[in-house]
C-alpha positions in Angstrom: 81.9 -80.5 40.3 80.7 -84.0 39.4 83.4 -86.3 38.2 86.0 -83.6 38.7 89.4 -84.5 40.2 91.6 -82.5 42.6 95.2 -83.2 41.6 96.7 -79.8 41.8 95.6 -76.7 43.9 95.1 -74.9 40.6 92.5 -77.4 39.4 89.8 -75.3 41.1 89.1 -71.7 40.2 89.1 -69.1 43.0 85.3 -69.1 42.7 85.1 -72.9 43.1 87.4 -72.7 46.1 85.1 -70.0 47.6 82.2 -72.5 47.3 84.1 -75.2 49.1 85.1 -72.8 51.9 81.6 -71.5 52.3 80.3 -75.0 52.7 83.1 -75.9 55.1 82.1 -72.9 57.3 78.5 -74.1 57.3 79.6 -77.5 58.4 81.7 -76.0 61.2 78.7 -74.0 62.4 76.3 -77.0 62.4 78.0 -80.4 61.9 74.9 -82.5 62.8 73.0 -81.0 59.9 75.5 -82.8 57.5 75.8 -86.1 59.4 73.8 -88.1 56.8 74.5 -86.4 53.5 76.9 -89.1 52.3 74.8 -92.0 53.5 75.5 -94.9 51.1 78.7 -93.4 49.7 82.1 -95.1 50.0 85.5 -93.5 50.1 88.6 -95.4 49.2 91.8 -94.3 50.9 94.8 -95.7 49.0 97.9 -94.7 50.9 101.1 -96.0 49.3 103.1 -93.8 51.7 102.8 -93.4 55.5 100.4 -90.8 56.9 98.5 -90.2 60.1 96.8 -86.8 59.9 95.8 -86.9 56.2 94.5 -90.4 56.2 92.6 -90.0 59.5 91.3 -86.6 58.3 89.8 -88.1 55.2 88.4 -91.1 57.0 86.9 -89.0 59.8 85.5 -86.6 57.2 83.6 -89.3 55.3 82.4 -91.0 58.5 81.1 -87.7 59.9 79.1 -87.3 56.6 77.5 -90.7 57.2 79.5 -92.5 54.6 81.9 -95.5 54.8 85.6 -96.0 54.2 87.7 -98.8 52.8 91.4 -98.9 51.7 94.9 -99.6 52.8 97.5 -97.6 54.8 100.6 -99.1 53.2 101.2 -100.8 49.8 102.4 -104.2 51.3 98.8 -104.8 52.3 97.5 -104.3 48.8 98.0 -106.1 45.4 100.8 -103.6 44.6 103.0 -106.0 46.6 102.3 -108.6 44.0 103.2 -106.3 41.1 99.7 -104.9 40.2 100.0 -101.7 38.3 98.5 -98.4 39.6 96.2 -98.3 36.6 94.7 -101.7 37.4 94.4 -100.9 41.1 92.5 -97.7 40.2 90.2 -99.4 37.7 89.2 -102.0 40.3 88.8 -99.6 43.2 86.7 -97.2 41.2 84.2 -100.1 40.6 83.8 -100.6 44.3 83.7 -97.0 45.6 82.4 -93.5 44.9 85.5 -91.4 45.5 89.2 -92.1 46.0 91.8 -90.3 48.1 95.3 -91.4 47.2 98.8 -90.7 48.5 101.8 -91.9 46.6 105.5 -91.4 46.8 105.9 -90.8 43.1 105.3 -87.3 41.6 102.5 -87.4 39.0 101.0 -90.7 40.3 97.7 -88.9 41.1 97.5 -87.5 37.6 98.0 -91.0 36.2 95.4 -92.4 38.5 92.8 -89.8 37.3 93.1 -91.1 33.7 92.0 -94.6 34.7 89.3 -93.8 37.3 85.6 -93.6 36.8 85.1 -91.7 40.1 86.7 -88.5 41.5 90.4 -88.8 42.5 91.7 -86.6 45.3 95.4 -86.2 45.5 96.4 -86.7 49.1 100.1 -86.1 48.3 102.3 -87.3 45.5 106.0 -87.3 46.5 107.5 -83.8 46.7 105.0 -82.6 44.1 101.5 -81.6 45.3 99.3 -81.8 48.4 96.2 -79.9 47.4 93.9 -80.8 50.3 96.5 -79.6 52.7 96.4 -76.3 50.7 92.6 -76.2 51.1 93.1 -76.6 54.8 95.7 -73.9 54.8 93.5 -71.5 52.9 90.4 -72.1 55.1 92.6 -71.5 58.2 93.8 -68.2 56.8 90.3 -67.2 55.7 88.8 -68.0 59.1 91.6 -66.6 61.4 92.8 -63.7 59.3 89.4 -62.5 58.0 89.9 -63.2 54.4 92.6 -64.3 51.9 93.8 -61.0 50.5 96.5 -58.5 51.6 98.7 -60.7 53.7 102.5 -60.9 54.2 103.1 -64.6 54.2 106.4 -65.9 55.6 107.3 -69.5 54.6 110.2 -71.0 56.6 112.3 -74.1 56.4 112.4 -76.6 53.6 111.2 -74.7 50.5 113.0 -76.9 48.0 111.3 -80.3 48.7 108.2 -79.3 50.7 105.1 -80.1 48.6 102.9 -78.1 51.0 105.1 -75.1 50.4 104.9 -75.3 46.6 101.1 -75.7 46.9 100.5 -72.8 49.2 102.6 -70.5 47.1 100.6 -71.5 44.0 97.3 -71.0 45.8 98.1 -67.7 47.5 99.5 -66.2 44.3 95.9 -65.9 43.1 94.8 -63.5 45.9 95.3 -59.8 45.7 97.8 -58.1 47.9 99.8 -61.2 48.8 103.5 -60.7 49.6 105.9 -63.6 50.2 108.9 -63.7 52.5 110.8 -66.9 51.7 113.1 -68.0 54.6 115.5 -70.9 54.1 119.2 -71.8 53.8 120.6 -71.6 50.4 120.5 -75.3 49.9 116.7 -75.4 50.5 115.7 -72.4 48.5 112.4 -72.4 46.5 112.8 -74.1 43.1 113.2 -71.6 40.3 110.2 -72.8 38.4 107.9 -72.1 41.4 109.4 -68.6 41.9 109.3 -67.7 38.2 105.9 -69.1 37.3 103.8 -68.3 40.3 105.6 -65.3 42.0 107.5 -63.3 39.4 105.1 -64.0 36.5 102.3 -62.6 38.7 104.3 -59.6 39.8 104.0 -60.5 43.4 106.3 -58.8 45.9 108.7 -61.1 47.6 112.1 -61.5 49.2 114.4 -64.4 50.1 116.3 -64.3 53.4 118.2 -66.8 55.5 117.3 -65.6 59.0 113.9 -65.8 60.5 114.8 -63.2 63.2 115.4 -60.6 60.4 111.8 -60.7 59.1 109.4 -62.2 61.7 108.1 -58.8 62.8 106.8 -58.1 59.3 104.7 -61.2 58.9 100.9 -61.6 59.1 101.3 -65.4 58.7 104.3 -67.6 59.5 104.1 -71.0 57.7 106.7 -73.3 59.3 107.8 -76.5 57.7 110.0 -79.4 58.8 113.2 -80.4 57.0 112.0 -83.7 55.6 114.5 -86.6 55.9 112.5 -88.7 53.4 113.1 -86.1 50.6 116.9 -86.2 51.0 119.3 -88.5 49.1 122.2 -87.6 51.3 121.8 -88.1 55.1 124.8 -85.9 55.9 123.1 -83.0 54.2 119.9 -83.7 56.1 121.7 -83.7 59.5 123.4 -80.5 58.7 120.2 -78.6 57.8 117.5 -80.2 60.0 117.9 -77.7 62.9 118.3 -74.5 60.8 115.1 -72.9 62.1 113.5 -73.4 65.5 110.6 -71.2 66.4 110.5 -70.5 70.2 108.9 -68.1 72.7 111.7 -65.6 72.3 111.2 -65.3 68.6 107.5 -65.0 69.1 108.1 -61.9 71.2 109.3 -60.1 68.0 106.1 -61.0 66.0 102.9 -59.1 65.5 100.2 -59.6 68.1 97.9 -61.0 65.5 100.3 -63.0 63.4 99.3 -66.7 63.2 101.7 -69.6 63.1 100.8 -72.4 60.7 102.4 -75.8 60.1 101.2 -78.8 57.9 102.5 -81.2 60.6 104.0 -83.4 61.7 106.6 -81.3 63.4 109.9 -82.5 64.7 111.6 -79.7 66.6 111.1 -76.7 64.4 108.4 -75.3 66.7 109.2 -75.5 70.4 106.4 -77.0 72.6 106.2 -73.7 74.5 104.8 -72.0 71.4 101.7 -74.3 71.7 100.5 -72.1 74.5 100.7 -68.9 72.5 97.3 -67.8 71.2 98.8 -67.2 67.8 99.7 -70.9 67.4 97.2 -72.1 64.7 98.6 -75.5 63.6 96.3 -77.7 65.6 93.3 -75.6 64.5 94.6 -75.9 61.0 94.5 -79.7 61.3 90.9 -79.5 62.5 90.0 -77.2 59.6 91.5 -79.8 57.3 88.8 -82.3 58.3 86.0 -79.8 57.7 87.4 -78.7 54.3 87.7 -82.4 53.2 84.1 -82.9 54.2 83.1 -79.9 52.1 85.3 -81.1 49.2 83.8 -84.6 49.1 80.3 -83.2 49.2 81.0 -81.0 46.2 82.8 -83.7 44.2 80.0 -86.2 44.9 77.4 -83.6 44.3 75.4 -84.5 47.4 75.0 -80.8 48.2 
């Protein structure tokens, strides 16, 4: 995988993803064994948009591999504030580092960056477009907690229109046999037609679209909750009207299968009640932990240190 970029979840084949997940599980089993494999390597974290989990996850991943990290957490602390182009920033940073993780508010920015970089670029989120390493974390969570990635009924609830994690997980899971989707959202936040047509209908995947979580929760093997993202709305009134559409609580969980898992890319606002955290089926904090391990495995593969 040397000099390969990860811009879109579809950039890796199913076989390549399996390699990453196999290595991630090896790291989980014996982290100390991998504590020096990136000694001498430097990760740049270029975050043009706020992030806690993703940035910390990347930085912790590289540090746990024995490497070092440099970068910025908001553009005003970089030369972007002086008008430097993204292309020039990437050209310079790729001189100093071995691999770059970049988050940017503009769709397609990571793809542009990959054209100017001499080191691997990892897309850590580009606007409402893609968030492929979150998808890797999601897939590893499903593989570990549901004993594989095939034959699952996947319910995705909340903001299906603007949620980049939603679009990415649909793309990724559409490649695994036996996947069925239940898409739960208000009409205003339905999945974009191009996602539905290209990755669900084109692959003849069984799916349905509903507006009420209560009507379908008992059917699900996986419930992927998402927040209604204020930053993706142009109209605050529309955001305020839709933000509390779906709240998962203990009563709703009583209707679900005993082995259903609840996932969420985080951060949550109020769409999952705190009481659900005590349910054994709540997997979202474990999902965040898996995110660190899968990023460790990904960087090892892209840097070809293993």
